[in-house]
Structure formats: structure tokens, C-alpha cells
N, C-alpha and C positions, 0 to 999 in steps of 0.2 A: 395553678388550677387543679382542683380536686378531680380525680377520675370519675367518670359517670358512664352509664349505659346509654348508648345512642340508638333511638328507635326510629325506624323509617317505615311508617304505616303505608298500607296500600289503599285503605279506605278511610273515610271520615269516622265511621263507627270504630274501626281499629284504633285510630288516634284518640278518640274519646275514651275508649276503655283503658288505654295506657295512661291517659292524663289523670284518670281518677285515682290511680295508685299513689300511695304516700310518697312524698319527697320527689315529685315529678313536675317538670315544667315544660311548657310549650315554646317553640320557636318557629318563626317563619324565616325572614332574611337574617335575623339575629344581630341587627345593627347595634342595638342596645344590650341584648342578652350577652353577647360575647364579651363586651366591656365589663359587665357585672360579674361574669364568671372569672375573668382574669383578675379582677379586683378582689375576688373571694367574697363578694357581697352575696353571691349565690353559690351554694354547694349542693346541688341536687344529686340524687342517686340516679335519676333518669332524665334525659332530654328527648322530647318528641319533636321531630322535624315535620312541619306541616307543608313544606314546599312540594313534596311529591303529590300533593292533593290539588294541584293547579286546575285540573279538569273540573273539580267540584267547587273550588273556591276562587276562581279567577273570572275575568270577563266583565265588560261594561255593556249593558243593554238598556233599551228604552221600551217599556211596556206599552201596550195599546192605549192605556189611559194617560200616557206621558210621563209616568214615574220612571226615574232613573235608578237602575240597580247596579251597584258597584261591588264586585266580589272582594272578599277580605284580602286576597293575595294580589290584587291589582297593585302595581308599583306606582310610585308618585309620578314617574315619567309618563307612564301610560295614562294616568289620570289627567295630567296636564295637557297631553297632546290629543286626547280622544275627541272626535268630532262632536260627540254629544254634549261636550262641555264648552263649546265655543260661543253659546248664546250669552248675551249680557246678564241674564238672570242667574247664571252659574259662574260668573266671572270671579267671585270671591273664592270659590273652591279651586278653580283653575290657578288663580294667583297664589294661593297659599301653598299648593303643591309645588309650583315653580320656584318658590322662595326657599324651600327647605334645604338645608345643608349644602351639598355639592352635587354636580351632575352624576358623579360616581355613586353617591349614596342614593340619589333619587332613582337611579336605574335598578337598585336592589331593594330599597325600603318599601314596605307594603302599607296599604291604607290602615289595616287593623293594627299593625305594629306601631304606626305613628300615633294612633289613638290610645294605645295601651302602654306606651313607654313609661319608664320610671322617671321620677323627678331628677333633675340635674343638680340638686343641692349638694354642694361639696362636703358638707358634714356627714350626711347619710351615706355618701359614696366613698368615704375614707375609712380605712381600718384604724386609723389613728384616733378617731373620735367615737364617742359613745352617745348616740342620739336617740331621742324618743321615737321618731318615725321608723328608725331601723330596728327598734325593739331592744336596743342594747344600753340605753341610758335613761336617766330620769326626766330629761327636759329637752326642749328644742334649742339646740346650741346657736342657731342662727338668730334667735330673738335678740340676743345680746352680743353676738359675734359679728362676723362680716356678712352683712345681709343686703349687699348692694343690688342683687338680682332677685330678691325675695318678694313675698306678698305684701301688698298694701291694703288689701281688703279681703273679706270672706274667710278669714282665718280665726282659729280659737287657740289651740295649743301647739300649732305647727305652722310655720310661715313658708313652707315650700311653695313652689308654683308649678302648675301643670305645663309641660313643655310642648304639647301637641299643636302644630300649626293648623291641622285640618279640623280640629274640634270646633273652634269658633265659627267658621263658615258653615259647617254641617249643622250645627245647632241653629244658626240664624236661618238656614234654609228649611228647617223643620224636619230634619232627617230622622230616620228610625234605623234600628239594627236588628239583625236576626242572629240567633245563636242555636247551637245544637248541644243537647245534654241528655244523656240516657236515651238516645234514639228519638227524642222529641224536639221539635223546632218551636222556637219562641220568638216573637217579634215585639219590640218595645220602642218607646221614644228614646232617642239618643241620650237625652238628659239623664235617663235611668242608668246609664253606663257608669256614671260618676256618683260618688256618695253625696247625698243631700246635705249632710253635715260632715264635711271633711275634717276628721280628727287625726291626730298623729298616729294612732295605732290602727287606722284603717288604710287599706291599700289605695292605689290610685283609681281602681275600678271596682265594680260590684259583682263581677263574674264569680260564679260558684266554681269549686274545684272540678276540673274536667269540662267546663263549659267553653265552647269554642265559638268565636264570632265567625259567621259564614258570609255575611253580606251587609252592606249599607243600602238604604233606600231613601231617595230624595224625591219628594212629591213633585208633580208637574207644576212648573211655574205659572203663576197667575199672569194674565195679560197686563203688560206694562211693568213687569217685575224686573228689577236690576239689583245687582249686588257688587260688593267690592271688599277687598281685604287689604289691610295695611299693618305694618309692624315696624318697630324700631329695634335696632341691634347695634352692637359695637363694630362688627365686621360685616362686610358684604357677603362673605361666603363662609360656610361651615360654622355657623354661629346660631345661637338660640335667641329668640325675641326677648327684649326687655319689657316691651309693652306690645299689645296687638289688639286689633279690632276688626270684626267682620260685621257688615251691615247688609240687610236686605230691605229694599224699598219697592213699593208698588206705586207707580206714578199714573195719574190721570191728567194728561197734559202737563202742566207745571205744578200740579198739586200732589202732595204725598198722601196717598190714601191708606197705606199700611206700612209698618216699619218694624224691624227686629234689629237688635244691636247686642253683640256678644263680645266681651273682652277676653283676651288671653294674656298669659304671662304675668298676671297681677294677683292671682289667687290660687289656692290649692286645687281648684277645678276651673274649667272654662266657665265664665261668669256672664249669663244673660243680664242685661240692664233694661228691663221693661219700662221703668219710669222715665228713663232718658229717651227711649224709643218713642214713647207716647207723646213727647213734646213735638215730634216731627209730624204727627198725623194731622191732616187738614191744613198743613202749612205749605208754603212755597219755599223752595231751596234758596238759601241766602247765607252769606258768611256770618251774619249776626245770629241766625238760627243755629247754625252748626257750632258756633262758639258756645252758645247756651247749652246745647246738647252735650258737647264735650265736657263742659264743667259739671253738668248733672251726672254724667256717667261716673265721675270720680268724687261725687259730693260727700260720700261717707267713708272715704279712704282713711286708713290708719297707718301712715308711713312709719318705718322704722328708722334707726339711726343713720343708715347709709343709702336709703332708696327714696328719699323725698323727691328726687328728680323725676320719678314716675308721675308725680302729680302735675308736672309741667309738660313732660313729653307725652304722657298718655292722652290728655285731651287733644293735643295736636294730631295724634295718630287717629283719633276718632274723627276729627275734622277732615283729615286727608281722605279717609275711607268714604265719608259722606260726599265730599266734593267729587271724587272719582266715580261714585255710583250715580251721580246726577249730571254728569257731563253729556 
């Protein structure tokens, strides 16, 4: 690990000023950051620790209008256990937090860190390889190499997948995020945190240098809203999803009045599937309907040499999420 200056700010403004300096990176819990430092994928001159800013960046509250505010430094365990997330409408977010990694990691890992983590592609994470996404090679090595965990849709010149468990349910729930930059606060749709056209030379997020995520905002659930999250993976603990799906449904009796469906672990960004979700609207829950929606969610998939299984497993995960959301 290359030596670096470790900055412990006292205020958000102090952290932001330090983060704008060249060759500086931010860390919260550092679950992913420390790995990348040890692997020499990152060699910053400065590292800014955000954990001392818990008073400004933590806490889960419900506003008078029913909107849920989640501080960027809220841990996954806090998110999973908080009373405000126990309603069926927020089940997907609670479930995704509970499934992540291990209890030890969840006690430490933060909401913003989960959203902003780097891809787990072994080519870009290895010093032995020269990959386009890492900026050290001419092409995406996974396209023709070992791509069993890689993208089956939404890619152009890089087949990495986004590893966040929280991103699909937050997108399905219509979340927004707030950032601080140059003393100014900005609030945007969560979809804007991820590149609209995820290319190899773009990072996993769209934040500007020195821009700090301060909170997530989930709108008040509609009457009759329910949600669920489901994922497949090889191990029950400390593993990343091979496919994932979050759904949000608004039920009027037995009829689905509104629906959102977002896939995870199948594209370089969390991937909303509005056409598949539209098939649910005005319909009553049934195995036949859910099978149709699962197939539609993967209709334009482009599997690689080693990940065709995602076209079988993925629709089953969609069906599972829909079944649990309508129980």
C-alpha cells in the first residue's frame, strides 16, 4: 500500500475542501476502499475519512409528509432494523440491506458506500491484467475471458456489473439523493447517480470531484404499496448477487394499479425495466402473469460465453420478488 495523508475533518465543509484537492479520495467505512488500496488499484495522495461526520450524515427520520430520509452514513444494520422500514411498502429496501455480505460487514458498511462501491470484476481488480475500465488496457477483457458473473444487458464496451444491493430497491421506490459541493446542496433523482450510458472509461457514478452524498430520500408510500427484493448468489453469506430484482407494486384489492421493476447484477448500472413493469398494471397477480413479466424483463439480454444461466435464473428471481410482494 502506498503511503498517503489521512485527513480527519471536523465539518462537512472541511471534508469537501479536502476532497477537491488533486489525487484525493473519500472513505466512510472503507469496506471496498481498503481492499482497493491493498490491491494498489488506488494510490491516492490523501484519504478523507467521513466517519467523524456522523452527526451531519447519519440518522433515519420520517418527515411530516411521510418522506423517509436516510443519512449517508447509516449502516446497513441500522437500515434493516429501523422501525420506519418495517412497513410492507419498504420491505424491498429492508430485505436488500439484510442480505448484504455478513453481519460484521453490515454493522460497518454504510448506505452511500454500498451505492458507490466499485465493480467486483476480477480483471479490473487485478494488477496482472490491463483492462479498459481500469484505464490501463485497450479492451474489456471479460468480453472474451471468464465472464460468468458479468453483464447480460445494458453494456456497450464493458461488461462489468454494478454490485450494489441497495440500488435496485431504492430506484424502484423512487428515491432521490442529496449531495454537497462547494457549500451548495443539490437534490436529484437517484437514477442520475449512475451514468445514463455506462461506458468503460466512465466511473460507476456521476459525482463531481469533491461532491459528497449526504442523504437518501424515499417518498411516502402510496396506499396499498408493497415491495420485495430477491437475488441469486452462489453462497448464502459474504457473496455478491449473480442476478437481483426489486419490485414496487400498488395494489387496489387484487388488482395491480402501479408497478416498478429494477434489475441488479446484470448490467453496468442498476437497470429499471419499465416495459416489463407495465405488463403488471391493471392485472391480478398470478403465476402466469409473473412468468410473462420475468421473461419480458430479460427479453433483450445479450449473454456472453459463460453467463447464459442468468437468462434462466434471472426471470425466476423476478417471479420470486413478485410473488413475495403480493402475498
